C-alpha positions as protocol buffer text, in pm:
chain_id: "A"
residue {
  index: 1
  type: ARG
  ca { x: 13237 y: 8436 z: 8535 }
}
residue {
  index: 2
  type: ALA
  ca { x: 13295 y: 8665 z: 8251 }
}
residue {
  index: 3
  type: CYS
  ca { x: 12985 y: 8563 z: 8087 }
}
residue {
  index: 4
  type: GLY
  ca { x: 12762 y: 8606 z: 8394 }
}
residue {
  index: 5
  type: LEU
  ca { x: 12881 y: 9000 z: 8421 }
}
residue {
  index: 6
  type: PHE
  ca { x: 12829 y: 9047 z: 8027 }
}
residue {
  index: 7
  type: VAL
  ca { x: 12457 y: 8940 z: 8052 }
}
residue {
  index: 8
  type: PHE
  ca { x: 12425 y: 9159 z: 8362 }
}
residue {
  index: 9
  type: ALA
  ca { x: 12569 y: 9440 z: 8203 }
}
residue {
  index: 10
  type: CYS
  ca { x: 12306 y: 9370 z: 7910 }
}
residue {
  index: 11
  type: LEU
  ca { x: 12050 y: 9390 z: 8135 }
}
residue {
  index: 12
  type: VAL
  ca { x: 12166 y: 9732 z: 8326 }
}
residue {
  index: 13
  type: ALA
  ca { x: 12228 y: 9895 z: 7986 }
}
residue {
  index: 14
  type: PHE
  ca { x: 11872 y: 9719 z: 7845 }
}
residue {
  index: 15
  type: CYS
  ca { x: 11676 y: 9882 z: 8200 }
}
residue {
  index: 16
  type: VAL
  ca { x: 11826 y: 10232 z: 8157 }
}
residue {
  index: 17
  type: ALA
  ca { x: 11770 y: 10294 z: 7771 }
}
residue {
  index: 18
  type: GLN
  ca { x: 11398 y: 10150 z: 7880 }
}
residue {
  index: 19
  type: GLY
  ca { x: 11341 y: 10408 z: 8138 }
}
residue {
  index: 20
  type: THR
  ca { x: 11134 y: 10364 z: 8441 }
}
residue {
  index: 21
  type: PRO
  ca { x: 10780 y: 10223 z: 8434 }
}
residue {
  index: 22
  type: LEU
  ca { x: 10666 y: 10582 z: 8487 }
}
residue {
  index: 23
  type: GLN
  ca { x: 10899 y: 10754 z: 8240 }
}
residue {
  index: 24
  type: GLU
  ca { x: 10733 y: 10467 z: 7959 }
}
residue {
  index: 25
  type: ALA
  ca { x: 10394 y: 10576 z: 8075 }
}
residue {
  index: 26
  type: ARG
  ca { x: 10418 y: 10915 z: 8032 }
}
residue {
  index: 27
  type: GLU
  ca { x: 10578 y: 10848 z: 7706 }
}
residue {
  index: 28
  type: LEU
  ca { x: 10302 y: 10641 z: 7601 }
}
residue {
  index: 29
  type: MET
  ca { x: 10044 y: 10905 z: 7712 }
}
residue {
  index: 30
  type: LYS
  ca { x: 10135 y: 11155 z: 7518 }
}
residue {
  index: 31
  type: ASP
  ca { x: 9996 y: 11031 z: 7232 }
}
residue {
  index: 32
  type: ASN
  ca { x: 9731 y: 10838 z: 7412 }
}
residue {
  index: 33
  type: PRO
  ca { x: 9529 y: 11048 z: 7610 }
}
residue {
  index: 34
  type: LEU
  ca { x: 9382 y: 10882 z: 7962 }
}
residue {
  index: 35
  type: ILE
  ca { x: 8989 y: 10955 z: 7959 }
}
residue {
  index: 36
  type: ASP
  ca { x: 8897 y: 10919 z: 8332 }
}
residue {
  index: 37
  type: GLY
  ca { x: 8578 y: 10731 z: 8357 }
}
residue {
  index: 38
  type: HIS
  ca { x: 8519 y: 10779 z: 8741 }
}
residue {
  index: 39
  type: ASN
  ca { x: 8569 y: 11113 z: 8925 }
}
residue {
  index: 40
  type: ASP
  ca { x: 8369 y: 11187 z: 9260 }
}
residue {
  index: 41
  type: LEU
  ca { x: 8382 y: 11544 z: 9243 }
}
residue {
  index: 42
  type: PRO
  ca { x: 8049 y: 11606 z: 9225 }
}
residue {
  index: 43
  type: TRP
  ca { x: 7963 y: 11399 z: 9546 }
}
residue {
  index: 44
  type: GLN
  ca { x: 8214 y: 11538 z: 9696 }
}
residue {
  index: 45
  type: TYR
  ca { x: 8056 y: 11878 z: 9647 }
}
residue {
  index: 46
  type: ARG
  ca { x: 7725 y: 11721 z: 9742 }
}
residue {
  index: 47
  type: GLU
  ca { x: 7877 y: 11581 z: 10055 }
}
residue {
  index: 48
  type: GLN
  ca { x: 8107 y: 11911 z: 10140 }
}
residue {
  index: 49
  type: TRP
  ca { x: 7885 y: 12178 z: 10085 }
}
residue {
  index: 50
  type: GLU
  ca { x: 7533 y: 12032 z: 10028 }
}
residue {
  index: 51
  type: ASP
  ca { x: 7505 y: 12094 z: 9633 }
}
residue {
  index: 52
  type: ARG
  ca { x: 7588 y: 12430 z: 9692 }
}
residue {
  index: 53
  type: VAL
  ca { x: 7801 y: 12422 z: 9362 }
}
residue {
  index: 54
  type: TYR
  ca { x: 7709 y: 12775 z: 9267 }
}
residue {
  index: 55
  type: GLU
  ca { x: 7823 y: 12927 z: 9625 }
}
residue {
  index: 56
  type: ASN
  ca { x: 8122 y: 12747 z: 9641 }
}
residue {
  index: 57
  type: THR
  ca { x: 8395 y: 12976 z: 9581 }
}
residue {
  index: 58
  type: THR
  ca { x: 8643 y: 12630 z: 9564 }
}
residue {
  index: 59
  type: ASP
  ca { x: 8908 y: 12723 z: 9336 }
}
residue {
  index: 60
  type: LEU
  ca { x: 8997 y: 12372 z: 9161 }
}
residue {
  index: 61
  type: THR
  ca { x: 9282 y: 12591 z: 8962 }
}
residue {
  index: 62
  type: THR
  ca { x: 9500 y: 12511 z: 9256 }
}
residue {
  index: 63
  type: LEU
  ca { x: 9567 y: 12222 z: 9489 }
}
residue {
  index: 64
  type: VAL
  ca { x: 9268 y: 12132 z: 9693 }
}
residue {
  index: 65
  type: PRO
  ca { x: 9370 y: 11909 z: 9937 }
}
residue {
  index: 66
  type: THR
  ca { x: 8999 y: 11853 z: 10084 }
}
residue {
  index: 67
  type: LEU
  ca { x: 8893 y: 11694 z: 9688 }
}
residue {
  index: 68
  type: GLN
  ca { x: 9043 y: 11386 z: 9526 }
}
residue {
  index: 69
  type: THR
  ca { x: 9037 y: 11592 z: 9219 }
}
residue {
  index: 70
  type: ASP
  ca { x: 9164 y: 11942 z: 9116 }
}
residue {
  index: 71
  type: ILE
  ca { x: 9366 y: 12083 z: 8756 }
}
residue {
  index: 72
  type: PRO
  ca { x: 9668 y: 12037 z: 8935 }
}
residue {
  index: 73
  type: ARG
  ca { x: 9676 y: 11647 z: 8997 }
}
residue {
  index: 74
  type: LEU
  ca { x: 9492 y: 11605 z: 8644 }
}
residue {
  index: 75
  type: ARG
  ca { x: 9759 y: 11765 z: 8459 }
}
residue {
  index: 76
  type: LEU
  ca { x: 10011 y: 11589 z: 8670 }
}
residue {
  index: 77
  type: GLY
  ca { x: 9808 y: 11246 z: 8603 }
}
residue {
  index: 78
  type: GLN
  ca { x: 9816 y: 11370 z: 8230 }
}
residue {
  index: 79
  type: VAL
  ca { x: 9409 y: 11329 z: 8223 }
}
residue {
  index: 80
  type: GLY
  ca { x: 9347 y: 11381 z: 7859 }
}
residue {
  index: 81
  type: GLY
  ca { x: 8969 y: 11375 z: 7939 }
}
residue {
  index: 82
  type: GLN
  ca { x: 8668 y: 11302 z: 8200 }
}
residue {
  index: 83
  type: PHE
  ca { x: 8363 y: 11112 z: 8125 }
}
residue {
  index: 84
  type: TRP
  ca { x: 8069 y: 11210 z: 8326 }
}
residue {
  index: 85
  type: SER
  ca { x: 7825 y: 10971 z: 8461 }
}
residue {
  index: 86
  type: VAL
  ca { x: 7536 y: 11028 z: 8729 }
}
residue {
  index: 87
  type: TYR
  ca { x: 7591 y: 10801 z: 9035 }
}
residue {
  index: 88
  type: VAL
  ca { x: 7294 y: 10829 z: 9268 }
}
residue {
  index: 89
  type: ASP
  ca { x: 7326 y: 10608 z: 9620 }
}
residue {
  index: 90
  type: CYS
  ca { x: 7069 y: 10357 z: 9647 }
}
residue {
  index: 91
  type: SER
  ca { x: 6888 y: 10443 z: 9976 }
}
residue {
  index: 92
  type: HIS
  ca { x: 6737 y: 10762 z: 9712 }
}
residue {
  index: 93
  type: GLN
  ca { x: 6553 y: 10450 z: 9474 }
}
residue {
  index: 94
  type: HIS
  ca { x: 6155 y: 10539 z: 9483 }
}
residue {
  index: 95
  type: LYS
  ca { x: 6231 y: 10826 z: 9691 }
}
residue {
  index: 96
  type: ASP
  ca { x: 6433 y: 11148 z: 9544 }
}
residue {
  index: 97
  type: ALA
  ca { x: 6663 y: 10976 z: 9316 }
}
residue {
  index: 98
  type: VAL
  ca { x: 6596 y: 11218 z: 9006 }
}
residue {
  index: 99
  type: ARG
  ca { x: 6623 y: 11515 z: 9236 }
}
residue {
  index: 100
  type: VAL
  ca { x: 6949 y: 11417 z: 9370 }
}
residue {
  index: 101
  type: THR
  ca { x: 7096 y: 11359 z: 9012 }
}
């Protein structure tokens, strides 16, 4: 029984020393920035504001619940960069795909 308690105590000490998985991930990301390869912000602008980017007064430096992306959440998630690519829905093929991009 004493051996079992010793093993249990060692496991608890090891887990406490290691930190939570979230703490470990945050430490890892300090030196290894996360590059986000998918962001629906342009699509959300298209859907919510009909592509009127320059008329939009949404302040992305504050939390914007109607969007999936804003600066506070990017910082909280420790996103180190964004890789942007163009997505066009298949329904635009052979019609207006270039304009939609």
